[in-house]
C-alpha positions as CSV (number, residue, x, y, z in Angstrom):
1,X,0.1,-0.3,0.1
2,X,3.0,2.7,0.4
3,X,3.7,3.2,-2.9
4,X,0.2,3.0,-4.3
5,X,-0.2,6.0,-1.3
6,X,2.8,7.4,-3.6
7,X,1.2,7.1,-6.5
8,X,-2.4,8.3,-5.1
9,X,-1.0,11.6,-3.7
10,X,1.4,12.4,-6.7
11,X,-1.2,12.5,-9.2
12,X,-3.1,14.9,-7.4
13,X,-0.7,16.5,-6.6
14,X,0.6,16.6,-10.7
15,X,-3.2,17.6,-11.2
16,X,-3.6,21.1,-9.3
17,X,-0.3,22.0,-10.3
18,X,-1.1,21.0,-14.0
19,X,-4.7,23.7,-13.5
20,X,-2.1,26.2,-12.2
21,X,-0.2,25.8,-15.2
22,X,-3.5,26.2,-17.7
23,X,-4.5,29.1,-15.3
24,X,-0.8,30.8,-15.3
25,X,-1.2,30.3,-18.8
26,X,-3.9,32.1,-19.6
27,X,-4.1,34.8,-17.0
28,X,-3.0,38.6,-18.9
29,X,-1.4,39.2,-15.5
30,X,2.3,38.3,-16.3
31,X,3.5,42.1,-16.3
32,X,1.9,44.4,-14.1
33,X,2.7,48.4,-14.2
34,X,4.9,49.7,-11.6
35,X,3.9,53.0,-10.3
36,X,6.9,54.2,-9.6
37,X,6.2,57.7,-9.1
38,X,5.3,60.2,-5.8
39,X,1.7,60.6,-6.5
40,X,0.1,58.1,-5.2
41,X,-3.2,58.6,-7.7
42,X,-3.8,56.0,-10.1
43,X,-6.0,56.3,-13.7
44,X,-4.4,53.7,-15.3
45,X,-3.1,50.3,-14.9
46,X,-1.3,48.1,-17.0
47,X,-1.5,44.2,-17.8
48,X,0.3,42.5,-19.7
49,X,0.0,38.6,-20.5
50,X,0.9,36.0,-23.3
51,X,-2.3,36.3,-25.4
52,X,-3.5,38.8,-24.6
53,X,-3.3,43.2,-22.5
54,X,-5.3,44.7,-20.4
55,X,-5.6,48.2,-19.1
56,X,-7.7,49.0,-15.3
57,X,-9.1,51.6,-15.4
58,X,-9.5,53.5,-11.5
59,X,-13.0,53.5,-12.1
60,X,-12.7,49.3,-11.8
61,X,-13.6,48.9,-15.7
62,X,-11.1,46.7,-17.1
63,X,-11.1,46.8,-21.4
64,X,-8.6,44.4,-23.0
65,X,-7.3,43.4,-26.2
66,X,-6.0,39.7,-27.6
67,X,-2.9,40.5,-29.5
68,X,-3.3,41.0,-33.6
69,X,-0.4,39.3,-34.7
70,X,1.5,36.6,-33.8
71,X,4.4,37.2,-36.1
72,X,4.4,41.2,-34.1
73,X,5.1,39.9,-31.1
74,X,9.1,39.3,-28.8
75,X,10.7,36.8,-29.1
76,X,10.0,36.1,-25.1
77,X,6.4,35.8,-25.9
78,X,6.6,34.0,-28.9
79,X,8.7,31.8,-26.9
80,X,6.7,31.7,-23.3
81,X,4.1,30.7,-25.7
82,X,5.0,27.6,-27.1
83,X,7.1,26.6,-24.0
84,X,4.1,26.7,-21.5
85,X,1.1,24.9,-24.5
86,X,3.4,22.2,-24.9
87,X,4.1,22.2,-20.8
88,X,0.0,21.9,-21.1
89,X,0.0,19.5,-23.4
90,X,2.9,17.5,-22.2
91,X,1.5,16.9,-18.5
92,X,-2.2,16.1,-20.5
93,X,-0.2,12.6,-22.3
94,X,1.6,12.0,-18.9
95,X,-2.2,11.7,-16.9
96,X,-3.1,9.3,-19.5
97,X,0.5,7.4,-19.2
98,X,0.1,7.4,-15.4
99,X,-3.7,6.2,-15.0
100,X,-2.3,3.3,-17.1
101,X,0.5,2.8,-14.7
102,X,-1.4,2.9,-11.6
103,X,-1.7,0.2,-9.5
104,X,-5.4,0.8,-9.1
105,X,-6.6,0.7,-12.6
106,X,-5.7,-2.6,-14.6
107,X,-5.3,-0.9,-17.9
108,X,-1.8,-3.2,-17.9
109,X,-1.3,-6.7,-15.8
110,X,0.5,-6.2,-13.0
111,X,4.5,-6.4,-12.7
112,X,7.6,-5.0,-13.5
113,X,6.3,-3.4,-17.3
114,X,3.5,-1.6,-15.4
115,X,5.8,0.4,-13.2
116,X,7.7,1.1,-15.8
117,X,5.3,2.6,-17.1
118,X,3.8,4.2,-14.3
119,X,7.9,5.3,-13.6
120,X,7.8,7.3,-17.5
121,X,4.1,9.3,-16.3
122,X,6.5,10.6,-13.8
123,X,9.6,11.6,-15.5
124,X,6.7,12.8,-18.2
125,X,5.3,15.5,-15.0
126,X,9.2,16.3,-14.0
127,X,10.1,17.2,-17.5
128,X,6.7,19.2,-17.8
129,X,7.2,21.1,-14.5
130,X,11.0,21.9,-16.0
131,X,9.8,22.8,-19.6
132,X,6.8,25.6,-17.6
133,X,10.2,27.1,-15.7
134,X,12.0,28.0,-18.2
135,X,9.4,31.2,-20.1
136,X,8.5,31.4,-16.6
137,X,11.8,32.4,-15.1
138,X,12.7,34.0,-18.9
139,X,10.2,36.8,-18.6
140,X,11.0,37.3,-14.7
141,X,14.2,38.1,-15.6
142,X,13.2,40.5,-18.6
143,X,11.2,42.1,-16.4
144,X,13.6,42.2,-13.3
145,X,16.4,43.7,-15.9
146,X,14.1,46.3,-17.4
147,X,12.9,47.5,-13.9
148,X,16.4,48.0,-12.7
149,X,17.3,49.8,-16.0
150,X,17.9,53.3,-16.3
151,X,17.1,54.1,-19.7
152,X,14.1,52.1,-19.7
153,X,11.2,55.1,-18.5
154,X,9.7,55.2,-15.6
155,X,6.7,54.7,-17.4
156,X,7.4,51.6,-19.3
157,X,8.5,49.3,-16.2
158,X,7.1,47.2,-15.1
159,X,6.8,44.4,-11.9
160,X,6.1,40.6,-11.7
161,X,2.8,39.8,-11.9
162,X,1.0,37.2,-10.2
163,X,0.1,34.6,-12.8
164,X,4.1,33.7,-12.8
165,X,4.0,33.6,-9.3
166,X,0.8,31.0,-10.0
167,X,3.0,29.9,-12.7
168,X,6.3,29.0,-10.5
169,X,3.7,27.1,-7.8
170,X,2.6,24.9,-10.2
171,X,6.2,24.0,-11.9
172,X,6.3,23.2,-7.9
173,X,3.5,20.7,-7.8
174,X,4.6,19.3,-11.0
175,X,7.9,18.2,-10.2
176,X,6.9,17.5,-6.5
177,X,3.9,15.0,-7.7
178,X,5.8,13.9,-10.6
179,X,9.0,13.2,-7.9
180,X,6.0,10.9,-5.8
181,X,5.1,9.0,-8.6
182,X,8.9,8.0,-9.8
183,X,9.2,7.3,-6.4
184,X,6.3,5.1,-5.9
185,X,7.1,3.0,-9.2
186,X,10.8,3.0,-7.7
187,X,9.4,1.1,-4.5
188,X,7.2,-1.1,-6.3
189,X,9.6,-2.9,-8.6
190,X,12.0,-3.4,-5.7
191,X,9.4,-4.0,-3.4
192,X,6.5,-6.7,-5.2
193,X,4.8,-6.5,-1.2
194,X,4.2,-2.9,-1.4
195,X,2.3,-2.9,-4.2
196,X,-1.3,-2.6,-4.3
197,X,-3.0,-5.8,-3.2
198,X,-4.9,-8.3,-5.0
199,X,-6.5,-11.0,-4.6
200,X,-8.4,-13.8,-6.3
201,X,-11.6,-16.3,-5.3
202,X,-12.2,-19.0,-7.0
203,X,-16.4,-18.9,-7.8
204,X,-17.7,-21.9,-5.3
205,X,-19.1,-24.6,-6.4
206,X,-22.2,-26.6,-5.8
207,X,-21.4,-30.0,-3.4
208,X,-23.5,-33.2,-4.0
209,X,-25.9,-31.9,-1.6
210,X,-26.8,-28.7,-4.1
211,X,-25.2,-26.6,-1.3
212,X,-22.3,-24.7,-2.6
213,X,-19.3,-25.4,-1.3
214,X,-18.2,-22.6,1.8
215,X,-14.2,-22.7,1.2
216,X,-12.4,-19.8,-0.4
217,X,-9.9,-20.2,-3.2
218,X,-7.5,-17.0,-2.3
């Protein structure tokens, strides 16, 4: 039961991380306007994401605009789009691989092959976390570098948005869950007695008197 518990916990963490990664990918808050002036009264706040930019007025009104041209985007935005979407799709594939190799399913016969399938699912989730971590750190590095660059006008300075923090938390969950899946598969391979218990009972046969035999075959 130890390896089965690790697999279930790892899969739950990976699913939560996958949802957080999708949320971070869609939110337009990768960059947020930095207020560096002494005047604390601001008329609007600008958000920038991978797919759109939004302007939030001081009255609470928000207006968003989807980017018109993909080719007109900066290199980091195009790369972040490709890597983030690739990570989301990879997590989708890892889900089916993990379910096929999980001890609580019967897609693959119990044995070393089943443990290897579960191990593959955990490795895919680890790769998914690393793949999603690249655009997040790349974007954060650009924002911080431009923030401290004296040649960049104050009106064009941005801060780290909430989507980056959500993405970092999601990648941590994906990598932690993938690590637990790998550990569960490794334990199951080395200690078969730790695997999910499966018992088979033979059907009861009728006796000469017409009653069923009470003996259980395990």
